[in-house]
N, C-alpha and C positions, 0 to 999 in steps of 0.2 A: 268316269263320266259316261253317259249314253252317247254313242256315235249316231250323227244324222249325217246320211249320204245326201246330198243334192246331186241328181243326175243332169248333167247337161248334154242334151242331145242336139242334133243339127238343127238349126234355126230356132234354138231356144231365145225366149223373151228374156232380154237382159233385167227389165224390171222383176219379172217373176223369178228370176235366177237369184236375184239380190235379197228378196223378201224372206226366205227361210234363212239365209246367211245371216242377216241383221237380227231376226227375232231369237233364233236359238243360240247365237253368239252373245247376246246381252243377257239371256236367263242365267240366273244364279240361284244357289241354294241358300238355305237359311244363314250358312257360315260366311256367305258371299262368295265361295268358290264356284266357278263356271258349272253349269249343270250339264252342258253338253259339249262334246266335241264336233265341230262341223266340217265335213270334207265335201268339197266340189269335186266330182268324179266324171271323167271323159277318157277317152283312148287317145286324143290327139286335139291339135288345135282345131278348132270346128267354127262354122259360120254362127253368127247370132244376129238378134235383130232388136233393134231399139224404136222401131217402128216400121210402117209398111216401105219407107223408102230408104231406111237408115241400117245397112247392114254392116257388121264388122265382126272381127274374128275374136275368139278369146282362148285362153290356153290354162287348162284346169290343173292344179298341183296334184291331183290323184287320178289314178286310173280305176277302170271297172272292178278290178280285184280287190281295191280298197272299200268298195261298198258291201263287201260280201260278210263282214261282221256287224254291219249297222242294225241298231235296234229299229230305226226309222229311216224309210227310204222317201225321198220327196221328188216328184218329177214336175218340172216348171212348166210353162206353157210352149207349145210347139206349133208350127203350122198344121192346121185342124185336117189337112189332106195328105201329110206326109206319112211315109211308113217308116217306123221307127227302125234302128239298127236291130237285126235278130239278137245281137249278142245282150243287148238292153232288154228287149222281150224277155230272154232266158233269166237275165239276172233277177228281173221283177218277180218271174214265177218262182225262181228259187228263193227269194227272199221271203215272198208270202209263204211258202212250203215250210220255211223253218221257223215262222211266227213272227216275222218282222211286220212293223206298221208300214203301210204303203199310203202316201198322199199325194193328191195332185193340186197344181194350182191352174186354174183356167183350162186351156186347151190340152194340158198336159194328161187330162182324162182320158184322151184318145189312147195315148200310150198304154193306160191301164187297160182299156178296152182290148187293144191288140194284144195284151198279155193275157186275157180271159178273166181278168180281176172283178169285172163290173157285172158278169154273167150272175143273174138272179138277184142283183143288189140294186138299192136306190143310191143314185148318183146325181151330180151337177156339174155344169160348166158354163162358160160365159153364155148369156141369153141368146146372143147372136148365132151361137153354133150348137144349142141344145137339140133343135130338131135334127141336125145331122148326126149327132153322137146316137140320138135314139134310132135312126136310120141305118146307121153303121153297125149298131150293135143291139139288136132288138130285144136281146134278153136282159138288157137294162132298164130299171124304170127311171127314167131321167126327170129331173123336177127343175125347171127352168126358172123357178119363182124364188128360190132360196140363196141365200149367201155361201152356206156350205152343208155338206151332209156327213154325218158321222155313222159309219155302219161298224164302229167297232176296229177291226183291223184295215179296214180301207175307209180312207175319207177324201172326198173330193171337195173342191171350192170352186166359185165363179170366178168372174175375171177380176184380173189384177189385184186391186185392193182387197178384195174378199179374201185372198191369200193371206194377207195379214191377220185377218180375223181367225182363219183356220189355223194358223201357227200358234197364234195365241192361246186359242182353244186346247192345242195339244200341250203347250207349257201348263195350261190352266189343269188339264187332267193329270199331267205327271207331277207337278210340285204345287199345285193349289194357286188359289185367286190371287193372294199377296204377291207371288213370284210373276205372274201375267200381268198383274197391275203396275210391278214394278217396271217390267219391259215397256208396257204401253206408255208410262211416262216418259221414258227416254226416247220413244218414237213420237211423243206428242200427238198421240192418237187416243181416242175412247177405251177403256179397258175391256169393254165387252159389247159385242153386237152379236146377239145371238143368231144360230144358224138359220133358225126358221124366217128371220126377217125379210123383208122383200129386198130381191136382188137389184131392182132398178128404182132409183131414187132420184125423184125430179128437183134437182137444186135450181131455183129460180132466184133473181134478184129480189130481195124484199120490196115491197110496195112503198113501205115506210119504216122507219125505225121498229115500230111495234111488231112488226112481223118477224124480227130477230127473238129467238126464243131462248137465248143463252141465259140471261137472267132467270127465266122460269124454269129452265132446266136445273140451275144451280139451287133454285128456292125449294123444287121439289125433292132433291137430293138431301136437303136439310131437314126436311120434314118427313123421312121415311117412318117415322115412330108416330105418325098423327093420320088419322083418317081423312083422305082427301078425295073429293069428289071432282067430276068434270067440271060442276059449276065453280068449286074453289080455286082450280087451274084455270078457268077462263077468266075469273075475275081478277086474279093476280096477273095475267097476260093482258087484261084489259080488252080483251077480244070476246065475241059472242062463241058460243060453243060450237056452232057450226065452222067459223072461222078458224077457231082453235085447232079442230080435228083437221081441217085443209091445211094449215100451215106445219102443224106437227107433223104429218105425214110426209109433205116435202121435205123437212128438214131432217128427219130422223127414220123414217120410212116405215113407221108404225103409229098406232094410236096413242093419246095421252095414258090411258090407263094401263094398255099392255107395256109401255115404257116404264111405267112407274112400278108395275109388278116385276119386271126385269131387274131393275134397281134394287128392289127388296129381296129378291132372291140372292143376288150379288153380295148385298150387305149381310144376309143370313150367312152365306159360305165364308165370308171373312170372319164373323164372330164364331163360327163353329171350327174354323181352324186355329183362332189365336186366342180364344178365351176359354174359360171352363164356365160360362154362363149356363144355368140351367135351361132347358128348352123353352119354359114359359117366359123366361127374360129375353130370349133370343127373339121369341114370337112378339113380344111386347116392343121391342127396340127395332124392329123392322116392320112395324104396322099391321102386322098379320092378327093380332088380337088374341088368337088360341093356338096351341101347339097342333090342333087339328087343322086349322087353316094354313098354318106353317108347312106341314108335312104334306098336305095336299099339293100345294104349289110348289114347293121344293122338288117334291118327287117328279112332278109333271116335265119339270124344266131340267132337272139335274140327273135324273134317272136313278136315284137311289133316296133313302130316307135322311133326314138330319142326322138322326144317331149313327148310321152307318157310315155317313160321310164324316162326321167327327173322328169316328172309329179308325178311318184309314189314316189320319194324322197322329195317332197315338201309337201306331206301330214302329 
C-alpha cells in the first residue's frame, strides 16, 4: 500500500485534517483491498481548531519519523500567520527531495511556502488568504480563482471542501476514475469538480422549484452521447438561456456547456479504463462525434491522449 502521511501541525484545522484521512482510507484497488495506508503524524499532543472559537487538542498515533517513507505527504490547514515547526519544514523539504508527492489543503499552503516548495510554482489557497500567500512568498504564482492546482509533485487546494476535490483528484491519478468515483459515492459527493472550476460558488435559495437544476443535470448525464445545445438544455430546464446560465453558475460554479464537456471527458475516462471499445466508439458514446474531437478535449483536460491514458491501465 502507498503510505499517505497527514501532518498535524499546531493549530491544525480539524475539518482539513479529517479530509485526507477519509478519502484515502476509503480508496480501494480493483480487488477491493485498501489502496493506501494513512498515518496522522505529529510529535506530541497539539492544539487544533474546529472554528475561530473552538480550540481543542488532538493526539496523533504517529510521529514525524513515520512520515519519512510516505509516498504522499498532506498538510492540512493551519493559521495563516503561524510559523511551522522547523522540524516539519525540514521534513517537507526532505520528502520533496526524495520525490514524495506533497499536497496542502487550504492554508496548509503556507507551510509549503515556508519549506520553499512553492517557489516558481503556481498554487492556490482559500480565497480570503490568497493575497497574503502571494505577499509572503512572492516567487509563487498564486491563483485565487480555482479549486486546486496540480503542479505534478506539489499540489495545493483552496478552502476546506476543495480539499475533498484535491484528494479525490489524487486517487483518480493513482488508481483511475472508477476508484475515485467509488470514494465519492461513499462520501455522498460529486465524483469530480475540476481544478479550474470557480473557487467561490454562490449558493442561494432557489426562487422557485424550477431553479433547482438537479433533474436537468441528471438528464444531461443520460444524454452524453447526443448533441446538446444551450437551447436544448434551457428547454429541458424550462428557462431562458440567460436564466439557465445564471442558475447554472450559481449551483455548479461553471457554465452548462463546460459542465457538459467535463462530464463527457469523465465518461470517456471510465470507458477507456474499463472497456476495450475502439476510440471511434468511445467518441460516439461520449458525444464528441469524432476521434479528433475526443483527443482534443481529452488531452486539454487530462493532460494526455486517450490512447496513452488507456495504456496506463494495461500495465
